N, C-alpha and C positions, 0 to 999 in steps of 0.2 A: 400621451407625453408627461412625462415625471418631472416635476419641477420642485426648486427648494422652495420650503414654506416659511412665511416673511414671521409668521405669528412665534410670539416666544410664549405661548402658552404651555403649562405643564405637560397636558395630554395631546400634543399633537406632536406627531413624526417629523424629524429633518429633514426627508423627503419624502414628496407627495406627489398623487397624480391629482392634475391641476383643476378636475373637475368635482374635488370633495373639499369640503370645509368643514369646522366644528371640531370639537374636542370629542376625542375616545372617553370608551366609559372604562373605569376599574371595576372590577367583577372577581370576586375568587374563585379557585379551580373548581372547588366542591359547587360553585352555584351555576356551573355548567355541565360538567363531568357527574358519571354514577362511575365507581368502580364496579366491575362484575369478576366473578374469580375464574383462576385461571389454573391449568392443572401442572404437575410437576414431574411430567416424563423426560427420560434422558435421552441421550443420544440412541443408546441400546435398545428403546423404546420405538423409535422410528428407522424408516427405512424411503429408499428413491425410486421402489420400484411399482408397489401396488398398495390399496387401503381405500377407504371411503372416508375419511376425514384426513384432513391435510394439518399439521402444526406446526407454528409460528417460534422457531428457539429464539433465545435472549442473543446465543452467542451468532447468527444469521443478522441480527439486528446490528449487533457491533461492526459484523466485518462484510455484509455484502447487499443488505437490502436498501432499495432505494428510498427516500423520504416518502415519496410518493407511493405507497405499497401496490401495485398492479400483481394480482396473483399471474396473468396470462405471459407477464416478461420476467417473473421470478420461479427459481427452482426450490420449491417447498417441500419438504418430506412428509408421507404419509406417516398416519400412527399405524403400528403392526397390528395384524388383524387380530393376533390375539390379545391384543388388550381390551378390556372391558370398558367400552364408552357409553355403556347405556344408561348411566347416573348423570351424566352430562345435561345440566339444565340447558332447555333452548337460549335462556338470555344470555348465557354464554358462550354462544357460538360467535363468532365475530361477525358484524355488520359493516357496510361502507360507510365512512367517515369515523369511526373508531379508532382511538391510537392504540398502539402497542408498545409500552415503554419500559424499557430494559432496567431493572431496578437494581442491577448487582454490577459492577464493573470495579478493575483493580485502578481505576485512576478517574481523576476528575474531568479529563475529556470526554467519557466515553458515558459514565453516569446519568442516566435519564435519557439516555437516547432514546429516540421514538421514531416510528414510522405511521403514516396515516393511511389506513386502507381506503381505497378508492374504486378500486374493482376488484368483486372476488367470481365473476361470473359463474356466479348460482353454487360456487362450489361450498362444500362444508369445512370450516377453519376454525380451529381453537389456539387460543394463545397461551403459550406454554412455561417452561422452568425460568424461574427470575422475571418475570415477564408480570404488569398491571395490564388490564384492558379497562380502558376510559371510555365512555361513550358521551356523546352531548347530547343528553335527551333532557335537559332543563333549560336549554337555550341554544336555538337554532346557528349552527355555524356555515359559513360557506366550505364547499368541498374544497380539500387543500390547506384551507387556511390556520386550522388547527396545527396540523404538521410542520408549517414554517415556523408557526408564533411558538414552538418548543423549540425550535432553531435561533432564535432570537437571543440576544446577548442578555438582555432584560429578564429573560426567564432561566436560561442557563445559570446567572446569578445566581438567582434563588436556589436553583436546585442543586448546586454547589454547595449552597450554604447548608441545607437541610440533608445534604448528603450526612451518614454516619459509618463510622468503620475504622479501622488501622491499615492492616493488609487489603481488605478488601470493603470497597465501601457500598455502601446499602442505601434505599428510599424505603419508606413506608408513606402508603395510603393517608395516614393522620396526618402527618407532615404536608404531603402533597395538595390536600385538599385546601389549604391556607395559602399555597403561591397565587400572587396577585398577576391576572391577566388583564392587561389593558386592550379594547378591542372596539373598533370602528362600525359603520353598518355596515348591514350583508352585502350590498353593491360593491362598498370600497374593500372589503374582506377578498369577494371574490377575484375582484381587479389584482389586488396583491398576491393572490394564490396563483393566478392565470400569466402573472408577468414572471413570479418567480419558477413556475412550472416549464416555461419557455428557456428560462437560463440553464435549469437542471437538463433540460433537451439539449443544449448544445453541447453542456459539458458532457454527457451522455455520447455523444456525437464523435467529440472529440477522443473522448476515452478508448471507443469502438474503433478509432479510426490508428490509435497506438496499437492496440492490441491486434489488427491485422497487418499492420506493420512489422510485428514483431513474429505473429504466425508466419508470413510472406517470408521475413528472415531465416529463420528456421529451416523452411523447405527448401530455400534456395541454397544455406549453408549445407544441406545435406545432400542435394546434387551435386554442388561443388566440391566438397571432401570427396566422395565416390565418383568422380568424375562424369557423371552424366552431363553437366554443365563445363565445358571447356572454354579457355580464351586462348585468342590467336593474339600474334605479335603484330608491330604497326604495319609491316606488308601483307597482313592478312594471313600469315603462314601458320600452322600449329607449332605449338612450342613441343620442347621434348619431354619423352613420356618420364613421367613420374616415378619415382622409387620409395620404396619404404623402408624409412631408418629409425633407429631407437635415439630416441632424444639425448641420451648420452655420448652420441658420436658428433652430435649438434649444437652441443651446449657445454660449457666448463664450469665448473664451481669456484664460486668468488666469494670474500668475505674477511677483508683485514680486518682486524681488531683496532679498535681505538686507544690502543697503547700509550701513547702520549695525553690522553684525560683532556684532549681538545672539546671544548662546550660547544659541539656540532648542535645543530635542531634537532630535536628526537622525533622520531616518528614510527607508526605503525601501521598496518595492514587493514583497510578496509576492506570486506566483501562486496560494497556498493563504489566506493570511490577509490580505491586501489591504495597508494601511499597518502597517508593523511597526516597532519601534525598531532601528536598524541596531547597536545595541550586543546586540541578540538575534540579528541576523545575521552578526555575527562572535564567538560564541559569548562572549558575556558581556563583552567587550573594551567600552571607553568609545569610543565613535567621535568623540567631543568632543576626545579628546587624539591624534587620529593628524595632525591636520599638517592638516588641509584648510584650504583659502580659503573659509571660509563665506560670506564676503560676497558671494560669486556664486551659492548657493542661493539657492532657491525659498522662500518663506514661504507656507504653507499654512492656509489659514482651514477653519471650518466647510463642510460641504458641498462638496468641491471632489474633482472625480476629477483622476486622474493614471494615466498611461504610459509605458513607457520605449518611443519608439518604433520601436527596433532589435529589441524582443520580445513585440510586438503578439500574435504568433501563439502565443504561450507562455498568453496570457488573461491578461496582468498587468495588470490595469487596477485601481487602487483606488480607494476612497471613502472619504474622510475621517471624513464624520458627524459626528459632535461632537464630533472631536481639533479641537483649533483650537492656531494659533500654534506650529507644529512647521517645519521647513523639509526638504527633499529635495535633491538632485542639481538643475543646471540642464539635466541632459541630459532630464529628465522633463517630458513634455508637460501641462501643466495646464489644466482647465477648470470650468465650472460652467454648470447649466443655465439655461434662460429661464423664465418664469413659466408658460408653456402645458406644459411638460414635465415630470414630477414626478421626483425622484431615485428614488424607488423604482421607478418604470415601467423607468426606463433600466437600470437596475441588474440586472432582469430580462431586459429584451431583449438584453444585452450576452454574456448567457449562453447565446442562441441560436444555432441552425444559420446562420440567415439573416442574423446580425452577421458570423459567423465566413466567408461565403461573400464578404459586403461587403467583409473586410478584405483578403480574398486577391484581390478584384480592384483595389485601390485602391492595394496596396503598391507600391511603388519601387524600385530598386534590380537587382544582380546576384545574390551571391552571398548577401550581407545584404542583406535587404530592410527597409525603411523603412516607418514610417504615422506620418506628421509630420500636422499640425490641419489641413492644407489635404484633405489625402487624407481624414482622418478626415471631415471635412465633407460630403463627397460621398457619404456612406452614406447611404443613404434608411430611415427608421425609419418603421412604423405608428404614428399618432398618435390614438388614442381622446380623449374628452375627459377633462380631471384628474380628475374623479369617477370614470370605467372604469378610469382609469390605477391610481389608488389601490387599486380593487375588487380588477385585476387581481394586483396587487403583495402585498394581504393575502392573496389565496388562494393564490399560490405560497410565500409568506411559510410560510403554515401548514403546507405540504408538507414547507418545508425545517425548519421545526422538527421533526415527527414523523422525519427523517431524523438529524437532529444527536441527537435523544434515544435512537436508536437506535444512531448508532455510540459515542454514551459506553456504551451497555449493553454494545457489542461489547468495548470498550476493558475495561471493568470486569472483563468474564466473563475477557479475557486476563490481567488483572491478577490475579485468583483462581485461574486455573489456573497460573499462574509459581508462585505463593506452595506450591499442592499440591506442584510438581515440587520444590522447594526441600525441602519437608516431609518428602513421603514415602518420599522415598530419601534411602539413608546417606549 
């Protein structure tokens, strides 16, 4: 059981397991860890097919590896077989309990991001470009504790303070050795590591559930829009046969200009959230005070679709829904659907592989490609009856809702872990 410690000593965490007491110990990083040489192999020197030595690349630390690095659960590239690795000293191969630290990043959030190696499965692994290899051979640490300690706010603050650079931040081992670590006894270290590991497992299970639901949705969508799966009406009868019709016959272009210069809220289209206030896009700044000539902007009413013709491949088509009387840049293409095409159904089709193929076939231009409304109008869409369209949209919305609920659970678990990291360490 975890309890709050009532003692107000300097070296006691705010949150502590009940069986432990006494102060923690301050010790410099360099009095626990020794740094060993890493290599500078680029991505071009690596492959995922064959080799005898694997390489931990700093980019993978930033983007995909778990804090507790288990090589049996991670996809790690091999060093190409034509690369000479004979000069790599045996001490420079990774060992379990080692930390591999990313020593470069474009932002403070990721500088010094680390993984602790907990299982190598007897494989030969080296640390690569832009990493430090730190081994706790001066002081014994419990497995997992060092990796989680590096995530704690107390250490993150120190790492951000010693990072140097402008466009790209960097660390040096000379500075890292002076980072002050505060540690408890080995049994308490292990208890903390085990507890945080169980939290990580829960987060990973939730992520996997989201991934499985997303894969399920993709598979179902493919079957629905290829008519391998068909819905029936309330009487159990089959709906009418589908047609394939160009979007130009099912939609019509809109986009009345704001000629009266009315101070409507300014919006833009985000490829994740759709219509979004421009004040949120520009970090809280009031976009109405930016000096734009809003008389050229387009007025958006309820039930309007809009996209930037130069960014259509990014998937940035927004739907206003119930949003009414806002304005967006004149650059956007705006359209509405006719009676035989349901908005909810079109939204689902826009998320399909078939629609993306249609986009690629109809864009025009060279390096910068565009999908103007005339090109968009040429894309064909499978068209069921209105009732079946709504049945399809409702079904896919139910899957989306499950995905959303689990994504919320992932975020909540991550916030829970963030709080623990702040309170379980000194």
